[in-house]
MMTF fields as JSON, N, C-alpha, C and O atoms, coordinates in Angstrom:
{
  "mmtfVersion": "1.0.0",
  "mmtfProducer": "UNKNOWN",
  "numBonds": 435,
  "numAtoms": 436,
  "numGroups": 109,
  "numChains": 1,
  "numModels": 1,
  "chainsPerModel": [1],
  "groupsPerChain": [109],
  "chainIdList": ["A"],
  "bondAtomList": [4, 2, 8, 6, 12, 10, 16, 14, 20, 18, 24, 22, 28, 26, 32, 30, 36, 34, 40, 38, 44, 42, 48, 46, 52, 50, 56, 54, 60, 58, 64, 62, 68, 66, 72, 70, 76, 74, 80, 78, 84, 82, 88, 86, 92, 90, 96, 94, 100, 98, 104, 102, 108, 106, 112, 110, 116, 114, 120, 118, 124, 122, 128, 126, 132, 130, 136, 134, 140, 138, 144, 142, 148, 146, 152, 150, 156, 154, 160, 158, 164, 162, 168, 166, 172, 170, 176, 174, 180, 178, 184, 182, 188, 186, 192, 190, 196, 194, 200, 198, 204, 202, 208, 206, 212, 210, 216, 214, 220, 218, 224, 222, 228, 226, 232, 230, 236, 234, 240, 238, 244, 242, 248, 246, 252, 250, 256, 254, 260, 258, 264, 262, 268, 266, 272, 270, 276, 274, 280, 278, 284, 282, 288, 286, 292, 290, 296, 294, 300, 298, 304, 302, 308, 306, 312, 310, 316, 314, 320, 318, 324, 322, 328, 326, 332, 330, 336, 334, 340, 338, 344, 342, 348, 346, 352, 350, 356, 354, 360, 358, 364, 362, 368, 366, 372, 370, 376, 374, 380, 378, 384, 382, 388, 386, 392, 390, 396, 394, 400, 398, 404, 402, 408, 406, 412, 410, 416, 414, 420, 418, 424, 422, 428, 426, 432, 430],
  "bondOrderList": [1, 1, 1, 1, 1, 1, 1, 1, 1, 1, 1, 1, 1, 1, 1, 1, 1, 1, 1, 1, 1, 1, 1, 1, 1, 1, 1, 1, 1, 1, 1, 1, 1, 1, 1, 1, 1, 1, 1, 1, 1, 1, 1, 1, 1, 1, 1, 1, 1, 1, 1, 1, 1, 1, 1, 1, 1, 1, 1, 1, 1, 1, 1, 1, 1, 1, 1, 1, 1, 1, 1, 1, 1, 1, 1, 1, 1, 1, 1, 1, 1, 1, 1, 1, 1, 1, 1, 1, 1, 1, 1, 1, 1, 1, 1, 1, 1, 1, 1, 1, 1, 1, 1, 1, 1, 1, 1, 1],
  "groupList": [{"groupName": "UNK", "atomNameList": ["N", "CA", "C", "O"], "elementList": ["N", "C", "C", "O"], "formalChargeList": [0, 0, 0, 0], "bondAtomList": [1, 0, 2, 1, 3, 2], "bondOrderList": [1, 1, 2], "singleLetterCode": "X", "chemCompType": "L-PEPTIDE LINKING"}],
  "groupTypeList": [0, 0, 0, 0, 0, 0, 0, 0, 0, 0, 0, 0, 0, 0, 0, 0, 0, 0, 0, 0, 0, 0, 0, 0, 0, 0, 0, 0, 0, 0, 0, 0, 0, 0, 0, 0, 0, 0, 0, 0, 0, 0, 0, 0, 0, 0, 0, 0, 0, 0, 0, 0, 0, 0, 0, 0, 0, 0, 0, 0, 0, 0, 0, 0, 0, 0, 0, 0, 0, 0, 0, 0, 0, 0, 0, 0, 0, 0, 0, 0, 0, 0, 0, 0, 0, 0, 0, 0, 0, 0, 0, 0, 0, 0, 0, 0, 0, 0, 0, 0, 0, 0, 0, 0, 0, 0, 0, 0, 0],
  "groupIdList": [1, 2, 3, 4, 5, 6, 7, 8, 9, 10, 11, 12, 13, 14, 15, 16, 17, 18, 19, 20, 21, 22, 23, 24, 25, 26, 27, 28, 29, 30, 31, 32, 33, 34, 35, 36, 37, 38, 39, 40, 41, 42, 43, 44, 45, 46, 47, 48, 49, 50, 51, 52, 53, 54, 55, 56, 57, 58, 59, 60, 61, 62, 63, 64, 65, 66, 67, 68, 69, 70, 71, 72, 73, 74, 75, 76, 77, 78, 79, 80, 81, 82, 83, 84, 85, 86, 87, 88, 89, 90, 91, 92, 93, 94, 95, 96, 97, 98, 99, 100, 101, 102, 103, 104, 105, 106, 107, 108, 109],
  "secStructList": [7, 4, 4, 4, 1, 7, 6, 6, 7, 7, 1, 7, 2, 2, 2, 2, 2, 2, 2, 2, 6, 7, 7, 7, 7, 2, 2, 2, 2, 2, 2, 2, 2, 2, 2, 2, 2, 2, 2, 2, 2, 2, 2, 2, 2, 2, 2, 2, 2, 2, 2, 2, 2, 2, 2, 2, 6, 4, 4, 4, 2, 2, 2, 2, 2, 2, 2, 6, 6, 1, 6, 6, 7, 7, 2, 2, 2, 2, 2, 2, 2, 2, 2, 2, 2, 7, 1, 7, 4, 4, 4, 6, 1, 1, 2, 2, 2, 2, 2, 2, 2, 2, 6, 7, 7, 6, 6, 7, 7],
  "xCoordList": [27.743, 27.198, 28.194, 27.798, 29.482, 30.476, 30.383, 30.711, 29.943, 29.802, 28.751, 28.8, 27.805, 26.731, 27.074, 26.322, 28.189, 28.577, 28.957, 29.614, 28.539, 28.881, 30.394, 31.006, 30.972, 32.434, 32.934, 34.123, 32.027, 32.428, 32.563, 33.027, 32.166, 32.289, 33.749, 34.635, 33.976, 35.336, 35.712, 36.882, 34.718, 34.979, 35.755, 35.587, 36.596, 37.347, 36.438, 35.372, 36.863, 36.089, 35.933, 34.878, 36.984, 36.934, 35.885, 35.147, 35.821, 34.834, 33.417, 32.512, 33.22, 31.898, 31.5, 30.353, 32.448, 32.161, 31.827, 30.928, 32.549, 32.242, 30.837, 30.114, 30.448, 29.108, 28.034, 26.981, 28.304, 27.333, 27.227, 26.186, 28.314, 28.328, 28.006, 28.252, 27.463, 27.171, 26.225, 25.512, 26.235, 25.387, 24.035, 23.956, 22.992, 21.65, 21.216, 21.138, 20.943, 20.472, 18.973, 18.346, 18.396, 16.938, 16.204, 15.135, 16.766, 16.144, 16.148, 15.156, 17.28, 17.352, 16.313, 15.607, 16.228, 15.269, 13.829, 13.013, 13.535, 12.195, 11.872, 10.805, 12.798, 12.567, 12.426, 11.537, 13.282, 13.202, 11.86, 11.239, 11.414, 10.126, 8.987, 8.081, 9.025, 7.969, 7.963, 6.897, 9.126, 9.206, 8.7, 7.958, 9.098, 8.636, 7.125, 6.466, 6.57, 5.115, 4.412, 3.379, 4.977, 4.401, 4.434, 3.446, 5.565, 5.675, 4.69, 4.083, 4.525, 3.564, 2.14, 1.337, 1.815, 0.488, 0.271, -0.806, 1.282, 1.168, 0.973, 0.156, 1.717, 1.55, 0.137, -0.463, -0.395, -1.764, -2.767, -3.693, -2.587, -3.511, -3.408, -4.418, -2.192, -2.011, -2.724, -3.41, -2.571, -3.245, -4.765, -5.46, -5.286, -6.732, -7.212, -8.256, -6.458, -6.828, -6.778, -7.665, -5.755, -5.641, -6.789, -7.341, -7.148, -8.26, -9.563, -10.374, -9.764, -10.958, -10.994, -12.034, -9.86, -9.769, -10.101, -10.915, -9.47, -9.679, -11.101, -11.644, -11.712, -13.101, -14.039, -15.02, -13.732, -14.562, -14.422, -15.281, -13.334, -13.087, -13.454, -13.117, -14.13, -14.534, -15.334, -15.123, -16.249, -16.983, -16.086, -16.505, -14.881, -13.957, -12.815, -11.738, -13.054, -12.005, -11.367, -10.152, -12.17, -11.597, -10.661, -9.626, -11.017, -10.143, -8.864, -7.773, -9.0, -7.814, -6.86, -5.65, -7.395, -6.561, -5.875, -4.701, -6.608, -6.029, -4.896, -3.851, -5.102, -4.064, -2.793, -1.689, -2.96, -1.803, -0.966, 0.107, -1.438, -0.621, 0.423, 1.334, 0.291, 1.296, 2.534, 2.422, 3.702, 4.92, 5.056, 4.849, 5.407, 5.652, 4.399, 4.508, 3.221, 1.978, 1.431, 1.009, 1.44, 0.896, -0.548, -1.133, -1.113, -2.529, -2.803, -3.795, -1.938, -2.145, -1.927, -2.681, -0.911, -0.691, -1.879, -2.293, -2.428, -3.603, -4.789, -5.529, -4.968, -6.072, -5.906, -6.877, -4.703, -4.471, -4.7, -5.247, -4.282, -4.556, -6.054, -6.548, -6.761, -8.204, -8.911, -9.806, -8.521, -9.142, -8.837, -9.707, -7.613, -7.208, -7.807, -8.295, -7.775, -8.185, -9.666, -10.334, -10.174, -11.558, -11.655, -10.642, -12.863, -13.051, -13.61, -13.905, -13.762, -14.276, -13.149, -12.859, -12.525, -11.41, -11.88, -11.069, -13.188, -13.738, -13.467, -13.464, -13.242, -12.963, -11.659, -11.462, -10.764, -9.469, -9.436, -8.562, -10.356, -10.417, -9.53, -10.018, -8.238, -7.305, -6.293, -6.078, -5.669, -4.611, -3.47, -2.875, -3.162, -2.075, -2.397, -1.514, -3.665, -4.053, -3.98, -3.581, -4.363, -4.237, -2.767, -2.413, -1.914, -0.48, 0.079, 0.901, -0.365, 0.081, -0.379, 0.404, -1.649, -2.18, -1.411, -1.148, -1.057, -0.346, 1.144, 1.845, 1.63, 3.034, 3.953, 5.14, 3.422, 4.249, 4.23, 4.133, 4.322, 4.37, 5.593, 6.566, 5.548, 6.729, 7.976, 7.954, 9.034, 10.279, 10.541, 11.68, 9.498, 9.679, 9.976, 9.355, 10.897, 11.216, 10.739, 10.901],
  "yCoordList": [-20.193, -19.587, -18.605, -17.621, -18.879, -17.991, -16.583, -15.615, -16.459, -15.138, -14.289, -13.061, -14.926, -14.208, -13.904, -13.201, -14.419, -14.197, -12.736, -12.123, -12.204, -10.825, -10.726, -11.567, -9.704, -9.537, -9.268, -9.416, -8.873, -8.592, -9.85, -9.781, -10.996, -12.245, -12.526, -12.324, -12.991, -13.294, -14.736, -15.11, -15.542, -16.956, -17.075, -16.281, -18.079, -18.335, -19.016, -19.519, -19.032, -19.73, -21.197, -21.791, -21.777, -23.188, -23.426, -24.41, -22.531, -22.672, -22.531, -23.254, -21.595, -21.43, -22.665, -23.108, -23.216, -24.433, -25.588, -26.377, -25.697, -26.752, -26.584, -27.564, -25.334, -25.081, -25.445, -25.971, -25.164, -25.495, -26.993, -27.493, -27.706, -29.146, -29.925, -31.129, -29.247, -29.892, -31.074, -31.215, -31.91, -33.101, -32.782, -32.15, -33.22, -33.092, -34.461, -35.43, -34.513, -35.764, -35.873, -34.891, -37.039, -37.161, -36.179, -35.68, -35.907, -34.941, -33.536, -32.812, -33.157, -31.855, -31.755, -30.753, -32.794, -32.785, -32.663, -31.946, -33.377, -33.308, -31.882, -31.355, -31.264, -29.909, -28.934, -28.083, -29.042, -28.157, -28.324, -27.334, -29.545, -29.816, -29.209, -28.605, -29.364, -28.81, -27.287, -26.677, -26.669, -25.206, -24.689, -23.708, -25.342, -24.916, -25.064, -24.19, -26.148, -26.34, -25.252, -24.73, -24.916, -23.859, -22.515, -21.781, -22.191, -20.931, -20.889, -19.849, -21.998, -22.048, -21.854, -21.189, -22.427, -22.246, -20.788, -20.237, -20.166, -18.751, -17.886, -16.965, -18.176, -17.433, -17.596, -16.63, -18.803, -19.053, -18.243, -17.655, -18.211, -17.473, -15.963, -15.259, -15.475, -14.049, -13.691, -12.671, -14.516, -14.255, -14.277, -13.455, -15.197, -15.26, -13.982, -13.438, -13.501, -12.255, -11.068, -10.215, -11.009, -9.908, -9.918, -8.865, -11.082, -11.176, -10.741, -10.045, -11.15, -10.753, -9.238, -8.612, -8.649, -7.204, -6.484, -5.561, -6.906, -6.227, -6.4, -5.481, -7.555, -7.751, -6.814, -6.323, -6.57, -5.663, -4.212, -3.382, -3.912, -2.526, -2.255, -1.197, -3.186, -2.995, -1.704, -1.016, -1.341, -0.079, 1.164, 2.235, 1.025, 2.156, 2.06, 2.615, 1.36, 1.099, 2.38, 2.43, 3.411, 4.653, 5.305, 5.858, 5.244, 5.798, 4.978, 5.532, 3.661, 2.797, 3.125, 3.211, 3.307, 3.636, 4.991, 5.149, 5.958, 7.281, 7.21, 7.837, 6.454, 6.323, 5.675, 5.96, 4.81, 4.132, 5.058, 4.665, 6.273, 7.224, 7.876, 8.548, 7.678, 8.18, 7.3, 6.074, 7.898, 7.083, 6.077, 6.408, 4.854, 3.729, 3.173, 2.372, 3.573, 3.011, 2.032, 2.424, 0.745, -0.276, -0.571, 0.139, -1.603, -1.925, -2.207, -1.73, -2.972, -3.308, -2.084, -1.862, -1.294, -0.057, 0.88, 1.486, 0.997, 1.841, 1.306, 2.077, 0.003, -0.605, -0.347, -0.026, -0.482, -0.258, 1.205, 1.499, 2.117, 3.533, 3.807, 4.489, 3.268, 3.499, 2.92, 3.554, 1.747, 1.121, 1.926, 2.108, 2.402, 3.148, 4.543, 4.975, 5.255, 6.658, 6.819, 7.716, 5.948, 6.069, 6.898, 7.341, 7.105, 7.848, 9.249, 9.951, 9.668, 10.995, 11.844, 11.778, 12.634, 13.466, 14.63, 15.296, 14.879, 15.941, 15.718, 16.668, 14.48, 14.175, 14.812, 15.015, 15.128, 15.693, 17.211, 17.864, 17.769, 19.215, 19.75, 20.369, 19.514, 20.03, 18.945, 18.014, 19.06, 18.111, 18.112, 17.068, 19.28, 19.369, 18.555, 17.916, 18.579, 17.803, 16.306, 15.525, 15.905, 14.491, 14.088, 13.024, 14.928, 14.631, 14.53, 13.661, 15.411, 15.375, 14.093, 13.442, 13.723, 12.502, 11.274, 10.343, 11.281, 10.147, 10.153, 9.179, 11.239, 11.3, 11.641, 11.318, 12.286, 12.654, 14.165, 14.65, 14.894, 16.351, 16.781, 16.034, 17.989, 18.479, 18.356, 18.652, 17.921, 17.737, 16.297, 15.922, 15.487, 14.052, 13.335, 13.619, 12.43, 11.636, 10.216, 9.364],
  "zCoordList": [-10.699, -9.496, -8.875, -8.251, -9.052, -8.463, -9.036, -8.35, -10.271, -10.891, -10.181, -10.251, -9.499, -8.811, -7.359, -6.684, -6.872, -5.479, -5.273, -6.115, -4.161, -3.81, -3.618, -2.961, -4.192, -4.139, -2.721, -2.441, -1.831, -0.45, 0.391, 1.529, -0.146, 0.616, 0.934, 0.103, 2.138, 2.552, 2.241, 2.316, 1.892, 1.602, 0.292, -0.634, 0.25, -0.978, -1.988, -1.634, -3.246, -4.274, -3.91, -4.133, -3.351, -2.972, -1.876, -1.926, -0.897, 0.177, -0.375, 0.042, -1.32, -1.927, -2.724, -2.664, -3.467, -4.231, -3.309, -3.602, -2.185, -1.208, -0.651, -0.47, -0.377, 0.156, -0.861, -0.5, -2.132, -3.176, -3.409, -3.833, -3.128, -3.36, -2.086, -2.016, -1.091, 0.193, 0.059, -0.935, 1.068, 1.084, 1.706, 2.759, 1.053, 1.607, 2.116, 1.361, 3.39, 3.977, 3.715, 3.319, 3.928, 3.808, 4.731, 4.379, 5.891, 6.813, 6.21, 6.295, 5.597, 4.942, 3.832, 3.717, 3.022, 1.911, 2.416, 1.837, 3.51, 4.088, 4.528, 4.212, 5.259, 5.757, 4.603, 4.62, 3.607, 2.441, 1.736, 1.349, 1.569, 0.927, 1.722, 1.149, 3.044, 3.887, 3.856, 3.781, 3.912, 3.87, 2.526, 2.476, 1.447, 0.118, -0.01, -0.574, 0.502, 0.455, 1.258, 0.84, 2.411, 3.243, 2.516, 2.525, 1.888, 1.143, -0.017, -0.274, -0.717, -1.824, -1.316, -1.972, -0.153, 0.433, 0.835, 0.609, 1.425, 1.787, 0.548, 0.555, -0.513, -1.772, -2.312, -2.785, -2.247, -2.721, -1.906, -2.465, -0.597, 0.263, 0.039, 0.04, -0.15, -0.438, -1.731, -1.796, -2.758, -4.032, -3.863, -4.461, -3.064, -2.832, -2.145, -2.508, -1.159, -0.469, -1.422, -1.398, -2.252, -3.202, -4.2, -4.522, -4.686, -5.634, -4.964, -5.574, -3.717, -2.973, -2.812, -3.018, -2.445, -2.28, -3.575, -3.587, -4.668, -5.942, -6.461, -7.074, -6.228, -6.656, -5.904, -6.464, -4.637, -3.849, -4.268, -3.969, -4.965, -5.381, -6.84, -7.372, -7.486, -8.881, -9.071, -10.07, -8.151, -8.34, -8.326, -8.766, -7.834, -7.723, -8.732, -8.514, -9.825, -10.808, -11.344, -11.536, -11.585, -12.123, -11.102, -11.475, -9.831, -8.789, -8.691, -8.552, -8.764, -8.724, -9.858, -9.651, -11.044, -12.21, -12.019, -12.352, -11.484, -11.247, -10.223, -10.403, -9.162, -8.14, -8.699, -8.236, -9.688, -10.276, -11.159, -11.618, -11.4, -12.151, -11.246, -11.728, -9.944, -9.001, -9.132, -9.102, -9.275, -9.401, -8.258, -7.091, -8.619, -7.709, -7.043, -6.114, -7.489, -6.949, -7.97, -9.058, -7.61, -8.502, -8.115, -7.297, -8.693, -8.456, -6.983, -6.431, -6.355, -4.948, -4.066, -3.119, -4.364, -3.607, -3.715, -2.727, -4.917, -5.12, -4.327, -3.716, -4.338, -3.584, -2.094, -1.41, -1.591, -0.167, 0.207, 1.27, -0.665, -0.416, -0.369, 0.529, -1.343, -1.413, -0.188, 0.371, 0.219, 1.398, 2.658, 3.511, 2.771, 3.97, 4.011, 5.055, 2.89, 2.867, 2.524, 3.04, 1.654, 1.215, -0.053, -0.594, -0.519, -1.766, -1.54, -2.507, -0.297, 0.016, 0.602, 1.797, -0.255, 0.198, 1.058, 1.702, 1.072, 1.906, 3.386, 4.169, 3.767, 5.169, 5.638, 6.836, 4.693, 5.059, 4.917, 5.487, 4.18, 4.026, 2.913, 1.966, 3.026, 2.026, 1.662, 2.438, 0.484, 0.124, 1.14, 1.405, 1.708, 2.692, 3.944, 4.516, 4.369, 5.558, 5.267, 6.131, 4.06, 3.682, 3.674, 4.181, 3.103, 3.076, 4.491, 4.778, 5.364, 6.752, 7.428, 8.121, 7.233, 7.83, 7.322, 8.083, 6.036, 5.453, 5.794, 5.519, 6.39, 6.764, 5.61, 5.645, 4.593, 3.433, 3.228, 2.101, 4.324, 4.239, 3.456, 3.355, 2.899, 2.186, 3.066, 4.261, 2.446, 3.181, 3.556, 3.833, 3.567, 3.846, 2.544, 1.52, 2.577, 1.386, 1.61, 0.737]
}
């Protein structure tokens, strides 16, 4: 584990080893178990929401695939773009107006 420690840490190797070998009381174990169960439940709910979102966008599969050709846009990013912007680009008039609305005008990184 020491090999993974950030070199900027001010703690000595001995202090890090002591921290790794710390004692877990039954109370600590209970809290850790509860937090982990909560995180697993949140992950399950997030996955359920994502599946619901993607199922609703099946009619727009070709648009989703096209959006994913944009660098750094994955399936969920494409879905969020489609939900936010819609499939009718005529509402924006020009690509420049869409870029302005999205906050990605030329010069913005």
